[in-house]
MISE-235628 format. One record per residue: residue in one letter; y, z, x of N, C-alpha, C in turn. Coordinates in Angstrom, 1 decimal. Each point is the difference from the previous one (the first is absolute). Layout:
BEGIN
REC code nnorth    nup  neast canorth   caup caeast cnorth    cup  ceast
REC    a      Y      Z      X       Y      Z      X      Y      Z      X
...
END
This chain:
BEGIN
REC code nnorth    nup  neast canorth   caup caeast cnorth    cup  ceast
REC    m   -1.3   -0.1    1.1     1.2    0.0   -1.1    1.4    0.1    0.9
REC    q    0.0    0.8    1.1     1.2    0.0    0.8    0.0   -1.4    0.7
REC    e   -0.7   -0.7    0.2     0.1   -1.3    0.5    0.4   -1.1   -0.7
REC    l   -0.1    0.4   -1.5     0.6   -1.0   -0.9    1.6    0.3   -0.3
REC    i    0.2    1.2    0.1     1.4    0.4   -0.4    0.9   -0.3    1.4
REC    e   -0.6    0.1    0.9     0.7   -0.6    1.3    0.3   -1.4    0.1
REC    e   -0.9   -0.8   -0.6     0.1   -1.4    0.1    1.1   -0.3   -1.0
REC    d    0.0    0.6   -1.1     1.2   -0.4   -1.0    1.2    0.8    0.0
REC    e    1.3   -0.9    0.4     1.0    0.7    0.1    0.4    1.0   -1.1
REC    e    0.1   -0.6   -1.1     0.5    0.7   -1.5   -0.9    1.5   -0.1
REC    l   -1.4    0.0    0.2    -0.6    1.2   -0.1    0.3    1.1    1.3
REC    k    0.0   -0.7    1.1     0.4    0.9    1.2    1.5    0.7   -0.6
REC    a    0.7   -0.8   -0.4     1.4    0.8    0.0   -0.2    1.1   -1.2
REC    t   -0.6   -0.3   -1.0    -0.3    1.0   -1.0   -1.0    1.2    0.6
REC    h   -0.9    0.0    0.7    -0.6    0.8    0.7    0.7    0.9    0.7
REC    d    0.8   -0.8    1.0     0.9    0.7    1.1    1.1    0.9   -0.8
REC    s    0.3   -0.4   -1.3     0.7    0.5   -0.7   -0.3    1.6   -0.6
REC    i   -1.3   -0.1   -0.6    -0.5    1.2   -0.5   -0.8    0.9    0.7
REC    t   -0.6   -0.4    1.3    -0.9    0.8    0.6    1.0    1.2    0.8
REC    p    0.8   -0.3    0.2     1.1    1.6    0.5    0.0    1.0   -1.2
REC    v   -0.3   -0.4   -1.1     0.0    1.2   -1.1   -1.2    0.7    0.3
REC    r    0.3    1.2    0.0    -0.8    1.1    0.1   -1.2    0.1   -1.0
REC    g   -1.3   -0.1    0.4    -1.1   -0.3   -0.6   -0.7   -1.3   -0.5
REC    i    1.0   -1.1    0.5    -0.5   -1.4   -0.3   -0.3   -0.2    1.5
REC    s   -1.1   -0.5    0.2    -0.6   -0.5    1.4   -0.7   -1.4   -0.5
REC    l   -1.0   -0.4    1.0    -0.4   -1.4   -0.1   -0.9   -0.2   -1.4
REC    i   -0.6    0.9   -0.4    -0.9   -0.3   -1.1    1.0    0.3   -1.3
REC    n    0.7    0.8   -0.3     0.9    0.2   -0.9    0.9   -0.9   -0.3
REC    a    0.7   -0.6    1.3     0.9   -1.3    0.1   -0.8   -1.2   -0.5
REC    t   -1.4   -0.3    0.5    -0.7   -1.2   -0.6   -0.2    0.2   -1.4
REC    a   -0.6    0.9   -0.4    -0.3    0.2   -1.3    1.3   -0.4   -1.0
REC    f    0.9    0.7    0.5     1.7   -0.1   -0.8    0.3   -1.4    0.0
REC    i   -0.2   -0.6    1.1     0.6   -1.4    0.0   -1.1   -1.1   -0.8
REC    a   -1.2    0.4    0.2    -1.0   -0.9   -1.0    0.0    0.6   -1.6
REC    y    0.1    0.9   -0.3     0.1    0.4   -1.4    1.5   -0.4   -0.6
REC    t    0.9   -0.1    0.7     1.2   -0.3   -0.7    0.4   -1.6    0.5
REC    n   -0.6   -0.7    0.5     0.0   -1.2    0.1    1.4    0.0    1.1
REC    n    0.1    0.6    1.2     0.8    0.1    0.8    1.3    0.4   -0.8
REC    f    0.1    1.0   -0.8     0.9    0.3   -0.9    0.7   -1.0   -1.0
REC    k   -0.4   -1.2   -0.2     0.2   -0.9   -0.7   -0.2    0.3   -1.5
REC    d   -1.4    0.8   -0.2    -0.1    0.2   -1.7    1.1    0.9   -0.7
REC    f    0.7    0.4    0.8     0.8    1.2   -0.6    1.3   -0.6    0.2
REC    g    0.5   -0.9    0.3     1.4   -0.5    0.3    0.9    0.6    1.0
REC    g   -0.3    0.7    0.8     0.6    0.9    1.0    0.5    1.1   -0.8
REC    n   -0.4    0.3   -1.1     0.4    1.3   -0.7   -0.5    1.2    0.6
REC    a    0.7    1.0    1.0    -0.9    0.9    0.6   -0.4    1.3   -0.9
REC    k    0.9    0.1   -1.1    -0.7    0.9   -1.1   -1.5   -0.3   -0.6
REC    k    0.0   -1.2   -0.2    -1.4   -0.3   -0.8   -0.9   -0.2    1.3
REC    i    0.3   -0.2    1.1    -1.1    0.0    1.2   -0.3    1.4    0.2
REC    a    0.8    1.3   -0.1    -0.2    1.1    0.4   -0.7    0.6   -1.1
REC    t    0.3   -0.4   -1.4    -0.9    0.4   -1.1   -1.2   -0.5    0.1
REC    y    0.0   -1.2    0.5    -1.8   -0.6   -0.1   -0.7    0.6    1.1
REC    w    0.6    0.3    1.0    -0.9    0.5    1.6   -0.4    1.5   -0.4
REC    g    1.0    0.8   -0.8    -0.1    1.4   -0.2   -1.2    0.1   -1.0
END
């Protein structure tokens, strides 16, 4: 999974943006990106994303 993320600039940017958050590591970040279609399914609405993930 890490190799796929590193190969795609958009996924890498997203991954690099969310991994500094405490508690989000490679597995959580990868799952988050996969389940939310790289956050596109929520239109960038942070409240909806947080509600979904929580």
